[in-house]
NUNUMI-407492 format. One record per residue: residue number from 1; z, y, x of N, C-alpha, C in turn. Coordinates in Angstrom, 2 decimals, always signed. Layout:
// residues N
k / n_Z / n_Y / n_X / ca_Z / ca_Y / ca_X / c_Z / c_Y / c_X
NUM / Z / Y / X / Z / Y / X / Z / Y / X
...
// end
This chain:
// residues 55
k / n_Z / n_Y / n_X / ca_Z / ca_Y / ca_X / c_Z / c_Y / c_X
1 / +36.52 / -7.05 / -30.37 / +37.50 / -8.10 / -30.65 / +36.75 / -9.42 / -30.79
2 / +37.30 / -10.43 / -30.14 / +36.64 / -11.73 / -30.15 / +36.96 / -12.48 / -31.45
3 / +36.00 / -13.26 / -31.94 / +36.23 / -13.99 / -33.19 / +37.41 / -14.95 / -33.13
4 / +37.63 / -15.58 / -31.98 / +38.73 / -16.54 / -31.92 / +40.09 / -15.85 / -32.03
5 / +40.16 / -14.57 / -31.68 / +41.42 / -13.84 / -31.83 / +41.74 / -13.64 / -33.31
6 / +40.71 / -13.42 / -34.12 / +40.93 / -13.27 / -35.55 / +41.45 / -14.59 / -36.13
7 / +40.81 / -15.69 / -35.75 / +41.25 / -17.00 / -36.24 / +42.64 / -17.34 / -35.72
8 / +42.93 / -16.94 / -34.51 / +44.25 / -17.21 / -33.94 / +45.32 / -16.46 / -34.73
9 / +45.05 / -15.20 / -35.07 / +46.00 / -14.42 / -35.87 / +46.19 / -15.04 / -37.25
10 / +45.08 / -15.47 / -37.87 / +45.18 / -16.10 / -39.19 / +45.98 / -17.40 / -39.10
11 / +45.72 / -18.18 / -38.07 / +46.44 / -19.44 / -37.89 / +47.92 / -19.19 / -37.66
12 / +48.26 / -18.21 / -36.85 / +49.66 / -17.87 / -36.62 / +50.35 / -17.47 / -37.92
13 / +49.66 / -16.69 / -38.73 / +50.23 / -16.24 / -40.01 / +50.43 / -17.42 / -40.96
14 / +49.47 / -18.33 / -41.01 / +49.60 / -19.50 / -41.89 / +50.71 / -20.43 / -41.41
15 / +50.83 / -20.61 / -40.12 / +51.91 / -21.45 / -39.58 / +53.26 / -20.82 / -39.88
16 / +53.36 / -19.52 / -39.75 / +54.61 / -18.82 / -40.05 / +54.97 / -18.98 / -41.53
17 / +53.98 / -18.84 / -42.41 / +54.23 / -18.98 / -43.84 / +54.63 / -20.41 / -44.19
18 / +53.97 / -21.38 / -43.57 / +54.28 / -22.78 / -43.84 / +55.68 / -23.14 / -43.35
19 / +56.04 / -22.67 / -42.18 / +57.38 / -22.97 / -41.66 / +58.46 / -22.29 / -42.51
20 / +58.16 / -21.12 / -43.03 / +59.11 / -20.44 / -43.91 / +59.28 / -21.21 / -45.22
21 / +58.22 / -21.82 / -45.71 / +58.30 / -22.58 / -46.95 / +58.99 / -23.93 / -46.74
22 / +58.80 / -24.55 / -45.60 / +59.35 / -25.88 / -45.34 / +60.84 / -25.81 / -45.01
23 / +61.29 / -24.72 / -44.46 / +62.67 / -24.62 / -43.98 / +63.72 / -24.91 / -45.05
24 / +63.65 / -24.33 / -46.25 / +64.67 / -24.66 / -47.27 / +64.61 / -26.12 / -47.71
25 / +63.41 / -26.66 / -47.81 / +63.27 / -28.07 / -48.20 / +63.90 / -28.97 / -47.16
26 / +63.70 / -28.65 / -45.90 / +64.28 / -29.43 / -44.82 / +65.81 / -29.34 / -44.83
27 / +66.34 / -28.17 / -45.13 / +67.79 / -28.01 / -45.20 / +68.39 / -28.85 / -46.32
28 / +67.74 / -28.87 / -47.48 / +68.22 / -29.68 / -48.60 / +68.15 / -31.16 / -48.24
29 / +67.06 / -31.58 / -47.61 / +66.91 / -32.98 / -47.20 / +68.02 / -33.38 / -46.23
30 / +68.30 / -32.54 / -45.25 / +69.35 / -32.84 / -44.28 / +70.73 / -32.87 / -44.94
31 / +70.96 / -32.00 / -45.91 / +72.23 / -32.01 / -46.63 / +72.39 / -33.31 / -47.42
32 / +71.32 / -33.79 / -48.03 / +71.38 / -35.05 / -48.77 / +71.65 / -36.21 / -47.82
33 / +71.00 / -36.22 / -46.68 / +71.22 / -37.29 / -45.70 / +72.66 / -37.26 / -45.20
34 / +73.17 / -36.08 / -44.89 / +74.55 / -35.97 / -44.41 / +75.54 / -36.38 / -45.49
35 / +75.30 / -35.98 / -46.73 / +76.18 / -36.37 / -47.83 / +76.18 / -37.86 / -48.07
36 / +75.02 / -38.48 / -47.94 / +74.92 / -39.93 / -48.10 / +75.70 / -40.64 / -47.00
37 / +75.62 / -40.13 / -45.79 / +76.35 / -40.75 / -44.68 / +77.86 / -40.60 / -44.88
38 / +78.30 / -39.45 / -45.33 / +79.74 / -39.25 / -45.58 / +80.21 / -40.18 / -46.69
39 / +79.42 / -40.29 / -47.75 / +79.79 / -41.19 / -48.85 / +79.82 / -42.64 / -48.39
40 / +78.88 / -43.02 / -47.54 / +78.83 / -44.40 / -47.05 / +80.04 / -44.73 / -46.18
41 / +80.62 / -43.73 / -45.57 / +81.81 / -43.95 / -44.75 / +83.08 / -43.90 / -45.59
42 / +83.18 / -42.92 / -46.50 / +84.43 / -42.71 / -47.22 / +84.63 / -43.65 / -48.41
43 / +83.59 / -44.02 / -49.12 / +83.77 / -44.86 / -50.31 / +84.38 / -46.21 / -49.99
44 / +83.97 / -46.91 / -48.94 / +84.66 / -48.17 / -48.62 / +86.12 / -47.96 / -48.22
45 / +86.41 / -46.86 / -47.56 / +87.80 / -46.57 / -47.18 / +88.65 / -46.36 / -48.43
46 / +88.15 / -45.58 / -49.40 / +88.88 / -45.37 / -50.64 / +89.05 / -46.67 / -51.40
47 / +88.06 / -47.52 / -51.36 / +88.14 / -48.82 / -52.04 / +89.22 / -49.68 / -51.40
48 / +89.28 / -49.71 / -50.09 / +90.31 / -50.49 / -49.40 / +91.70 / -49.95 / -49.68
49 / +91.86 / -48.66 / -49.66 / +93.17 / -48.05 / -49.92 / +93.59 / -48.32 / -51.36
50 / +92.64 / -48.32 / -52.27 / +92.96 / -48.59 / -53.68 / +93.37 / -50.02 / -53.92
51 / +92.96 / -50.94 / -53.08 / +93.29 / -52.35 / -53.25 / +94.63 / -52.73 / -52.61
52 / +95.24 / -51.84 / -51.88 / +96.53 / -52.13 / -51.24 / +97.62 / -52.05 / -52.30
53 / +98.38 / -53.14 / -52.43 / +99.50 / -53.18 / -53.39 / +100.80 / -52.99 / -52.63
54 / +101.44 / -51.88 / -52.86 / +102.73 / -51.60 / -52.22 / +103.81 / -51.86 / -53.26
55 / +104.76 / -52.74 / -52.91 / +105.83 / -53.08 / -53.86 / +107.13 / -52.50 / -53.45
// end
Protein backbone atom coordinates (compact mmCIF):
# COMPACT_ATOMS: atom_id res chain seq x y z
CA UNK A 1 0.00 0.00 0.00
CA UNK A 2 1.36 3.37 -0.98
CA UNK A 3 1.81 6.06 1.68
CA UNK A 4 -0.23 8.62 -0.23
CA UNK A 5 -3.22 6.28 -0.16
CA UNK A 6 -3.12 6.31 3.63
CA UNK A 7 -3.00 10.10 3.67
CA UNK A 8 -5.76 10.26 1.08
CA UNK A 9 -8.00 8.07 3.24
CA UNK A 10 -7.25 10.19 6.31
CA UNK A 11 -7.95 13.37 4.37
CA UNK A 12 -11.24 11.99 3.04
CA UNK A 13 -12.29 11.05 6.57
CA UNK A 14 -11.40 14.48 7.96
CA UNK A 15 -13.23 16.26 5.14
CA UNK A 16 -16.28 14.08 5.75
CA UNK A 17 -16.20 14.85 9.49
CA UNK A 18 -15.75 18.57 8.86
CA UNK A 19 -18.61 18.74 6.39
CA UNK A 20 -20.83 16.84 8.82
CA UNK A 21 -20.00 19.37 11.54
CA UNK A 22 -20.48 22.44 9.33
CA UNK A 23 -23.81 21.35 7.85
CA UNK A 24 -26.05 22.19 10.87
CA UNK A 25 -24.29 25.52 11.38
CA UNK A 26 -24.84 26.40 7.73
CA UNK A 27 -28.53 25.47 7.98
CA UNK A 28 -29.01 27.74 11.01
CA UNK A 29 -27.17 30.57 9.23
CA UNK A 30 -29.36 30.22 6.14
CA UNK A 31 -32.51 30.15 8.29
CA UNK A 32 -31.45 33.39 9.98
CA UNK A 33 -30.75 35.02 6.62
CA UNK A 34 -34.10 33.89 5.23
CA UNK A 35 -35.94 35.06 8.36
CA UNK A 36 -34.26 38.45 8.18
CA UNK A 37 -35.28 38.83 4.55
CA UNK A 38 -38.89 37.90 5.32
CA UNK A 39 -38.96 40.37 8.22
CA UNK A 40 -37.44 43.09 6.03
CA UNK A 41 -40.26 42.60 3.53
CA UNK A 42 -43.21 42.11 5.90
CA UNK A 43 -42.53 44.67 8.65
CA UNK A 44 -42.85 47.72 6.37
CA UNK A 45 -46.04 46.27 4.89
CA UNK A 46 -47.55 45.81 8.37
CA UNK A 47 -46.48 49.34 9.26
CA UNK A 48 -48.18 50.77 6.18
CA UNK A 49 -51.37 48.81 6.79
CA UNK A 50 -51.40 49.95 10.41
CA UNK A 51 -51.21 53.60 9.35
CA UNK A 52 -54.27 53.41 7.09
CA UNK A 53 -57.24 55.15 8.72
CA UNK A 54 -60.54 53.77 7.50
CA UNK A 55 -63.55 55.86 8.55
